[in-house]
A tleap script that builds the chain and sets N, CA, C and O, in Angstrom:
source leaprc.protein.ff14SB
mol = sequence {
  NMET SER ARG PRO SER LEU ARG THR ALA VAL
  ASP ALA MET CYS LYS SER CYS ILE TYR ASP
  PRO GLY SER GLY ASN GLY ALA TRP ARG GLU
  GLN VAL ALA GLY CYS SER SER SER ASN CYS
  ALA LEU HIE ALA VAL ARG PRO LEU PRO VAL
  LYS ALA THR LYS PRO ALA VAL GLU ARG GLN
  SER VAL ALA VAL ALA VAL ILE GLY ALA ALA
  GLY GLN GLY GLN ALA ASP ILE VAL THR LYS
  THR ALA ARG ASN ASP ASP ALA THR ASP GLU
  ARG ARG ALA CALA
}
set mol.1.N position { -0.099 -32.020 -12.244 }
set mol.1.CA position { 0.444 -30.911 -11.486 }
set mol.1.C position { -0.286 -29.636 -11.898 }
set mol.1.O position { -0.451 -29.371 -13.088 }
set mol.2.N position { -0.721 -28.852 -10.921 }
set mol.2.CA position { -1.451 -27.629 -11.242 }
set mol.2.C position { -0.474 -26.505 -11.566 }
set mol.2.O position { 0.664 -26.481 -11.096 }
set mol.3.N position { -0.945 -25.605 -12.361 }
set mol.3.CA position { -0.146 -24.462 -12.784 }
set mol.3.C position { -0.161 -23.393 -11.690 }
set mol.3.O position { -1.230 -23.088 -11.162 }
set mol.4.N position { 0.993 -22.811 -11.332 }
set mol.4.CA position { 0.996 -21.782 -10.295 }
set mol.4.C position { 0.308 -20.506 -10.785 }
set mol.4.O position { 0.276 -20.221 -11.982 }
set mol.5.N position { -0.232 -19.760 -9.850 }
set mol.5.CA position { -0.899 -18.514 -10.226 }
set mol.5.C position { 0.151 -17.485 -10.644 }
set mol.5.O position { 1.334 -17.617 -10.330 }
set mol.6.N position { -0.305 -16.470 -11.351 }
set mol.6.CA position { 0.578 -15.400 -11.775 }
set mol.6.C position { 1.185 -14.689 -10.569 }
set mol.6.O position { 2.374 -14.368 -10.564 }
set mol.7.N position { 0.360 -14.444 -9.543 }
set mol.7.CA position { 0.849 -13.783 -8.328 }
set mol.7.C position { 1.953 -14.600 -7.675 }
set mol.7.O position { 2.957 -14.043 -7.231 }
set mol.8.N position { 1.776 -15.916 -7.614 }
set mol.8.CA position { 2.778 -16.801 -7.025 }
set mol.8.C position { 4.073 -16.750 -7.819 }
set mol.8.O position { 5.163 -16.744 -7.246 }
set mol.9.N position { 3.950 -16.714 -9.139 }
set mol.9.CA position { 5.130 -16.664 -9.997 }
set mol.9.C position { 5.890 -15.346 -9.831 }
set mol.9.O position { 7.119 -15.350 -9.761 }
set mol.10.N position { 5.177 -14.223 -9.767 }
set mol.10.CA position { 5.818 -12.922 -9.574 }
set mol.10.C position { 6.494 -12.875 -8.209 }
set mol.10.O position { 7.635 -12.429 -8.093 }
set mol.11.N position { 5.788 -13.335 -7.171 }
set mol.11.CA position { 6.362 -13.362 -5.826 }
set mol.11.C position { 7.658 -14.169 -5.807 }
set mol.11.O position { 8.663 -13.728 -5.249 }
set mol.12.N position { 7.630 -15.346 -6.415 }
set mol.12.CA position { 8.800 -16.220 -6.425 }
set mol.12.C position { 9.964 -15.585 -7.181 }
set mol.12.O position { 11.112 -15.691 -6.750 }
set mol.13.N position { 9.681 -14.929 -8.301 }
set mol.13.CA position { 10.738 -14.291 -9.086 }
set mol.13.C position { 11.391 -13.162 -8.292 }
set mol.13.O position { 12.617 -13.072 -8.227 }
set mol.14.N position { 10.567 -12.296 -7.687 }
set mol.14.CA position { 11.118 -11.182 -6.907 }
set mol.14.C position { 11.914 -11.682 -5.707 }
set mol.14.O position { 12.976 -11.148 -5.386 }
set mol.15.N position { 11.389 -12.710 -5.051 }
set mol.15.CA position { 12.071 -13.263 -3.882 }
set mol.15.C position { 13.416 -13.853 -4.275 }
set mol.15.O position { 14.405 -13.660 -3.567 }
set mol.16.N position { 13.466 -14.568 -5.391 }
set mol.16.CA position { 14.722 -15.179 -5.816 }
set mol.16.C position { 15.726 -14.129 -6.291 }
set mol.16.O position { 16.935 -14.356 -6.231 }
set mol.17.N position { 15.236 -12.991 -6.758 }
set mol.17.CA position { 16.113 -11.940 -7.283 }
set mol.17.C position { 16.784 -11.129 -6.172 }
set mol.17.O position { 17.986 -10.873 -6.237 }
set mol.18.N position { 16.031 -10.730 -5.170 }
set mol.18.CA position { 16.554 -9.734 -4.231 }
set mol.18.C position { 16.664 -10.206 -2.781 }
set mol.18.O position { 17.436 -9.626 -2.017 }
set mol.19.N position { 15.934 -11.215 -2.385 }
set mol.19.CA position { 15.878 -11.598 -0.972 }
set mol.19.C position { 17.183 -12.214 -0.493 }
set mol.19.O position { 17.721 -13.126 -1.121 }
set mol.20.N position { 17.686 -11.704 0.633 }
set mol.20.CA position { 18.874 -12.241 1.283 }
set mol.20.C position { 18.518 -12.498 2.745 }
set mol.20.O position { 18.496 -11.562 3.545 }
set mol.21.N position { 18.236 -13.763 3.109 }
set mol.21.CA position { 17.797 -14.046 4.470 }
set mol.21.C position { 18.832 -13.701 5.535 }
set mol.21.O position { 18.465 -13.497 6.692 }
set mol.22.N position { 20.088 -13.630 5.189 }
set mol.22.CA position { 21.130 -13.345 6.165 }
set mol.22.C position { 21.451 -11.866 6.321 }
set mol.22.O position { 22.305 -11.503 7.131 }
set mol.23.N position { 20.787 -11.013 5.565 }
set mol.23.CA position { 21.149 -9.598 5.576 }
set mol.23.C position { 20.627 -8.850 6.794 }
set mol.23.O position { 21.189 -7.821 7.172 }
set mol.24.N position { 19.577 -9.341 7.406 }
set mol.24.CA position { 18.994 -8.655 8.548 }
set mol.24.C position { 18.197 -7.416 8.157 }
set mol.24.O position { 17.921 -6.565 9.003 }
set mol.25.N position { 17.827 -7.309 6.888 }
set mol.25.CA position { 17.081 -6.149 6.398 }
set mol.25.C position { 15.583 -6.391 6.335 }
set mol.25.O position { 14.889 -5.748 5.548 }
set mol.26.N position { 15.083 -7.288 7.131 }
set mol.26.CA position { 13.657 -7.551 7.163 }
set mol.26.C position { 13.266 -8.793 6.398 }
set mol.26.O position { 14.102 -9.502 5.837 }
set mol.27.N position { 11.960 -9.033 6.393 }
set mol.27.CA position { 11.399 -10.192 5.699 }
set mol.27.C position { 11.522 -10.002 4.187 }
set mol.27.O position { 11.878 -8.920 3.721 }
set mol.28.N position { 11.232 -11.043 3.433 }
set mol.28.CA position { 11.419 -10.965 1.985 }
set mol.28.C position { 10.533 -9.900 1.341 }
set mol.28.O position { 10.967 -9.233 0.402 }
set mol.29.N position { 9.301 -9.727 1.824 }
set mol.29.CA position { 8.432 -8.694 1.240 }
set mol.29.C position { 8.985 -7.293 1.502 }
set mol.29.O position { 8.879 -6.416 0.645 }
set mol.30.N position { 9.566 -7.082 2.662 }
set mol.30.CA position { 10.158 -5.775 2.969 }
set mol.30.C position { 11.369 -5.508 2.081 }
set mol.30.O position { 11.572 -4.383 1.624 }
set mol.31.N position { 12.161 -6.528 1.840 }
set mol.31.CA position { 13.316 -6.360 0.963 }
set mol.31.C position { 12.881 -6.128 -0.475 }
set mol.31.O position { 13.475 -5.303 -1.169 }
set mol.32.N position { 11.868 -6.830 -0.931 }
set mol.32.CA position { 11.362 -6.643 -2.287 }
set mol.32.C position { 10.743 -5.250 -2.437 }
set mol.32.O position { 10.884 -4.618 -3.483 }
set mol.33.N position { 10.064 -4.777 -1.402 }
set mol.33.CA position { 9.467 -3.431 -1.454 }
set mol.33.C position { 10.551 -2.369 -1.618 }
set mol.33.O position { 10.302 -1.325 -2.221 }
set mol.34.N position { 11.732 -2.615 -1.099 }
set mol.34.CA position { 12.832 -1.672 -1.217 }
set mol.34.C position { 13.618 -1.805 -2.507 }
set mol.34.O position { 14.629 -1.124 -2.681 }
set mol.35.N position { 13.186 -2.653 -3.403 }
set mol.35.CA position { 13.875 -2.864 -4.677 }
set mol.35.C position { 13.930 -1.560 -5.471 }
set mol.35.O position { 12.914 -0.888 -5.645 }
set mol.36.N position { 15.102 -1.215 -5.942 }
set mol.36.CA position { 15.257 0.027 -6.697 }
set mol.36.C position { 15.465 -0.215 -8.187 }
set mol.36.O position { 15.793 0.715 -8.924 }
set mol.37.N position { 15.282 -1.432 -8.630 }
set mol.37.CA position { 15.478 -1.773 -10.037 }
set mol.37.C position { 14.247 -1.397 -10.855 }
set mol.37.O position { 13.431 -2.256 -11.188 }
set mol.38.N position { 14.116 -0.118 -11.175 }
set mol.38.CA position { 12.929 0.341 -11.899 }
set mol.38.C position { 12.922 -0.094 -13.360 }
set mol.38.O position { 11.908 0.070 -14.038 }
set mol.39.N position { 14.022 -0.641 -13.861 }
set mol.39.CA position { 14.023 -1.140 -15.239 }
set mol.39.C position { 13.517 -2.588 -15.326 }
set mol.39.O position { 13.440 -3.154 -16.416 }
set mol.40.N position { 13.178 -3.175 -14.194 }
set mol.40.CA position { 12.633 -4.539 -14.161 }
set mol.40.C position { 11.183 -4.515 -14.632 }
set mol.40.O position { 10.421 -3.629 -14.245 }
set mol.41.N position { 10.805 -5.461 -15.447 }
set mol.41.CA position { 9.437 -5.521 -15.964 }
set mol.41.C position { 8.417 -5.815 -14.863 }
set mol.41.O position { 7.236 -5.510 -15.025 }
set mol.42.N position { 8.852 -6.399 -13.756 }
set mol.42.CA position { 7.939 -6.743 -12.670 }
set mol.42.C position { 7.911 -5.695 -11.561 }
set mol.42.O position { 7.180 -5.861 -10.584 }
set mol.43.N position { 8.680 -4.633 -11.687 }
set mol.43.CA position { 8.804 -3.649 -10.609 }
set mol.43.C position { 7.454 -3.074 -10.190 }
set mol.43.O position { 7.212 -2.900 -8.996 }
set mol.44.N position { 6.584 -2.778 -11.125 }
set mol.44.CA position { 5.284 -2.167 -10.808 }
set mol.44.C position { 4.339 -3.142 -10.106 }
set mol.44.O position { 3.412 -2.710 -9.421 }
set mol.45.N position { 4.553 -4.427 -10.262 }
set mol.45.CA position { 3.650 -5.420 -9.668 }
set mol.45.C position { 4.337 -6.261 -8.601 }
set mol.45.O position { 3.830 -7.315 -8.216 }
set mol.46.N position { 5.488 -5.802 -8.122 }
set mol.46.CA position { 6.221 -6.562 -7.108 }
set mol.46.C position { 5.402 -6.650 -5.825 }
set mol.46.O position { 4.599 -5.762 -5.540 }
set mol.47.N position { 5.597 -7.707 -5.055 }
set mol.47.CA position { 4.841 -7.855 -3.810 }
set mol.47.C position { 5.334 -6.848 -2.766 }
set mol.47.O position { 6.535 -6.627 -2.613 }
set mol.48.N position { 4.399 -6.258 -2.070 }
set mol.48.CA position { 4.701 -5.299 -1.023 }
set mol.48.C position { 4.264 -5.860 0.318 }
set mol.48.O position { 3.421 -6.756 0.360 }
set mol.49.N position { 4.817 -5.353 1.419 }
set mol.49.CA position { 4.404 -5.847 2.735 }
set mol.49.C position { 2.900 -5.664 2.938 }
set mol.49.O position { 2.317 -4.673 2.496 }
set mol.50.N position { 2.297 -6.616 3.599 }
set mol.50.CA position { 0.870 -6.560 3.884 }
set mol.50.C position { 0.663 -5.568 5.013 }
set mol.50.O position { 1.296 -5.676 6.063 }
set mol.51.N position { -0.224 -4.597 4.801 }
set mol.51.CA position { -0.503 -3.602 5.825 }
set mol.51.C position { -1.342 -4.228 6.922 }
set mol.51.O position { -2.261 -5.003 6.659 }
set mol.52.N position { -1.017 -3.887 8.132 }
set mol.52.CA position { -1.812 -4.351 9.261 }
set mol.52.C position { -3.142 -3.612 9.235 }
set mol.52.O position { -3.175 -2.387 9.120 }
set mol.53.N position { -4.226 -4.351 9.340 }
set mol.53.CA position { -5.541 -3.725 9.313 }
set mol.53.C position { -6.246 -3.967 10.623 }
set mol.53.O position { -6.053 -4.999 11.266 }
set mol.54.N position { -7.059 -3.017 11.013 }
set mol.54.CA position { -7.856 -3.166 12.216 }
set mol.54.C position { -9.076 -4.010 11.888 }
set mol.54.O position { -9.609 -3.909 10.783 }
set mol.55.N position { -9.530 -4.835 12.811 }
set mol.55.CA position { -10.754 -5.589 12.575 }
set mol.55.C position { -11.929 -4.637 12.345 }
set mol.55.O position { -11.920 -3.508 12.836 }
set mol.56.N position { -12.930 -5.089 11.605 }
set mol.56.CA position { -14.094 -4.265 11.263 }
set mol.56.C position { -14.789 -3.729 12.508 }
set mol.56.O position { -15.304 -2.611 12.492 }
set mol.57.N position { -14.812 -4.503 13.579 }
set mol.57.CA position { -15.477 -4.060 14.808 }
set mol.57.C position { -14.780 -2.830 15.372 }
set mol.57.O position { -15.445 -1.899 15.825 }
set mol.58.N position { -13.443 -2.813 15.351 }
set mol.58.CA position { -12.702 -1.655 15.847 }
set mol.58.C position { -12.965 -0.430 14.985 }
set mol.58.O position { -13.146 0.667 15.514 }
set mol.59.N position { -12.990 -0.597 13.657 }
set mol.59.CA position { -13.240 0.534 12.763 }
set mol.59.C position { -14.609 1.124 13.013 }
set mol.59.O position { -14.769 2.345 13.001 }
set mol.60.N position { -15.621 0.261 13.244 }
set mol.60.CA position { -16.965 0.761 13.487 }
set mol.60.C position { -17.030 1.525 14.803 }
set mol.60.O position { -17.699 2.555 14.881 }
set mol.61.N position { -16.348 1.039 15.841 }
set mol.61.CA position { -16.392 1.743 17.117 }
set mol.61.C position { -15.691 3.092 17.014 }
set mol.61.O position { -16.128 4.059 17.638 }
set mol.62.N position { -14.617 3.175 16.240 }
set mol.62.CA position { -13.942 4.449 16.019 }
set mol.62.C position { -14.855 5.385 15.251 }
set mol.62.O position { -14.932 6.571 15.572 }
set mol.63.N position { -15.550 4.875 14.240 }
set mol.63.CA position { -16.460 5.701 13.446 }
set mol.63.C position { -17.581 6.249 14.322 }
set mol.63.O position { -17.956 7.414 14.187 }
set mol.64.N position { -18.114 5.431 15.210 }
set mol.64.CA position { -19.194 5.874 16.090 }
set mol.64.C position { -18.688 6.964 17.029 }
set mol.64.O position { -19.395 7.943 17.270 }
set mol.65.N position { -17.480 6.814 17.560 }
set mol.65.CA position { -16.916 7.819 18.454 }
set mol.65.C position { -16.714 9.141 17.729 }
set mol.65.O position { -16.985 10.205 18.285 }
set mol.66.N position { -16.240 9.075 16.495 }
set mol.66.CA position { -16.016 10.293 15.729 }
set mol.66.C position { -17.339 10.935 15.364 }
set mol.66.O position { -17.467 12.159 15.392 }
set mol.67.N position { -18.319 10.124 15.023 }
set mol.67.CA position { -19.639 10.656 14.683 }
set mol.67.C position { -20.220 11.413 15.866 }
set mol.67.O position { -20.824 12.472 15.697 }
set mol.68.N position { -20.038 10.871 17.060 }
set mol.68.CA position { -20.566 11.538 18.252 }
set mol.68.C position { -19.902 12.881 18.490 }
set mol.68.O position { -20.532 13.793 19.026 }
set mol.69.N position { -18.629 13.020 18.097 }
set mol.69.CA position { -17.892 14.256 18.349 }
set mol.69.C position { -17.954 15.240 17.179 }
set mol.69.O position { -17.644 16.419 17.347 }
set mol.70.N position { -18.349 14.768 16.005 }
set mol.70.CA position { -18.326 15.618 14.809 }
set mol.70.C position { -19.722 16.129 14.462 }
set mol.70.O position { -20.731 15.646 14.977 }
set mol.71.N position { -19.747 17.108 13.582 }
set mol.71.CA position { -21.025 17.606 13.064 }
set mol.71.C position { -21.600 16.614 12.070 }
set mol.71.O position { -20.928 15.642 11.726 }
set mol.72.N position { -22.821 16.826 11.596 }
set mol.72.CA position { -23.486 15.874 10.703 }
set mol.72.C position { -22.725 15.707 9.387 }
set mol.72.O position { -22.593 14.583 8.902 }
set mol.73.N position { -22.223 16.791 8.799 }
set mol.73.CA position { -21.468 16.676 7.543 }
set mol.73.C position { -20.233 15.819 7.705 }
set mol.73.O position { -19.924 15.002 6.838 }
set mol.74.N position { -19.527 15.997 8.802 }
set mol.74.CA position { -18.341 15.201 9.093 }
set mol.74.C position { -18.727 13.746 9.340 }
set mol.74.O position { -17.995 12.838 8.945 }
set mol.75.N position { -19.853 13.519 9.980 }
set mol.75.CA position { -20.285 12.156 10.303 }
set mol.75.C position { -20.541 11.354 9.036 }
set mol.75.O position { -20.213 10.169 8.985 }
set mol.76.N position { -21.121 11.976 8.012 }
set mol.76.CA position { -21.384 11.278 6.756 }
set mol.76.C position { -20.085 10.794 6.125 }
set mol.76.O position { -20.022 9.683 5.599 }
set mol.77.N position { -19.052 11.625 6.178 }
set mol.77.CA position { -17.759 11.256 5.607 }
set mol.77.C position { -17.157 10.074 6.356 }
set mol.77.O position { -16.648 9.147 5.726 }
set mol.78.N position { -17.204 10.086 7.663 }
set mol.78.CA position { -16.634 9.013 8.471 }
set mol.78.C position { -17.370 7.708 8.213 }
set mol.78.O position { -16.740 6.657 8.090 }
set mol.79.N position { -18.697 7.758 8.130 }
set mol.79.CA position { -19.484 6.558 7.877 }
set mol.79.C position { -19.152 5.960 6.517 }
set mol.79.O position { -19.024 4.741 6.395 }
set mol.80.N position { -19.010 6.797 5.494 }
set mol.80.CA position { -18.671 6.307 4.159 }
set mol.80.C position { -17.286 5.680 4.162 }
set mol.80.O position { -17.066 4.664 3.502 }
set mol.81.N position { -16.351 6.270 4.894 }
set mol.81.CA position { -15.007 5.715 4.976 }
set mol.81.C position { -15.035 4.331 5.615 }
set mol.81.O position { -14.358 3.421 5.137 }
set mol.82.N position { -15.794 4.160 6.669 }
set mol.82.CA position { -15.902 2.861 7.336 }
set mol.82.C position { -16.495 1.815 6.393 }
set mol.82.O position { -16.039 0.672 6.369 }
set mol.83.N position { -17.515 2.204 5.615 }
set mol.83.CA position { -18.107 1.261 4.660 }
set mol.83.C position { -17.104 0.878 3.584 }
set mol.83.O position { -17.054 -0.284 3.182 }
set mol.84.N position { -16.300 1.832 3.107 }
set mol.84.CA position { -15.291 1.537 2.096 }
set mol.84.C position { -14.245 0.572 2.638 }
set mol.84.O position { -13.806 -0.332 1.927 }
set mol.85.N position { -13.843 0.759 3.896 }
set mol.85.CA position { -12.874 -0.147 4.506 }
set mol.85.C position { -13.434 -1.561 4.583 }
set mol.85.O position { -12.709 -2.526 4.339 }
set mol.86.N position { -14.717 -1.696 4.922 }
set mol.86.CA position { -15.349 -3.020 4.995 }
set mol.86.C position { -15.376 -3.670 3.614 }
set mol.86.O position { -15.105 -4.864 3.485 }
set mol.87.N position { -15.700 -2.892 2.583 }
set mol.87.CA position { -15.750 -3.432 1.228 }
set mol.87.C position { -14.361 -3.881 0.783 }
set mol.87.O position { -14.231 -4.903 0.110 }
set mol.88.N position { -13.331 -3.137 1.145 }
set mol.88.CA position { -11.973 -3.514 0.814 }
set mol.88.C position { -11.596 -4.834 1.480 }
set mol.88.O position { -10.986 -5.698 0.850 }
set mol.89.N position { -11.956 -4.989 2.746 }
set mol.89.CA position { -11.683 -6.247 3.457 }
set mol.89.C position { -12.389 -7.419 2.790 }
set mol.89.O position { -11.819 -8.504 2.684 }
set mol.90.N position { -13.620 -7.215 2.342 }
set mol.90.CA position { -14.370 -8.280 1.683 }
set mol.90.C position { -13.692 -8.679 0.383 }
set mol.90.O position { -13.617 -9.867 0.068 }
set mol.91.N position { -13.191 -7.695 -0.389 }
set mol.91.CA position { -12.498 -8.013 -1.654 }
set mol.91.C position { -11.216 -8.763 -1.391 }
set mol.91.O position { -10.874 -9.684 -2.133 }
set mol.92.N position { -10.495 -8.385 -0.346 }
set mol.92.CA position { -9.239 -9.083 -0.039 }
set mol.92.C position { -9.503 -10.511 0.401 }
set mol.92.O position { -8.714 -11.405 0.098 }
set mol.93.N position { -10.597 -10.740 1.107 }
set mol.93.CA position { -10.908 -12.079 1.597 }
set mol.93.C position { -11.351 -12.992 0.458 }
set mol.93.O position { -11.208 -14.211 0.558 }
set mol.94.N position { -11.878 -12.432 -0.607 }
set mol.94.CA position { -12.398 -13.246 -1.720 }
set mol.94.C position { -11.290 -13.859 -2.545 }
set mol.94.O position { -11.562 -14.568 -3.514 }
savepdb mol mol.pdb
quit
């Protein structure tokens, strides 16, 4: 039997502690995100809802549109932001 990952163990502990499927207060991650037990040792690493992200193609098209409307200094900032978003997606996929 393989050993569960630390992330899996933390997720399971938080879910078993606070999640109430009959409460109607959202999915288990939403309920865990609303946990107010700051004296819990796992509070800082509790699972949070996954943010919806735009596909890389959409981010690039938005960056191009902004670049066309902005000055050169502004365009550099937008391009760097788009590259950072792509790098973040790559780290999450790994």
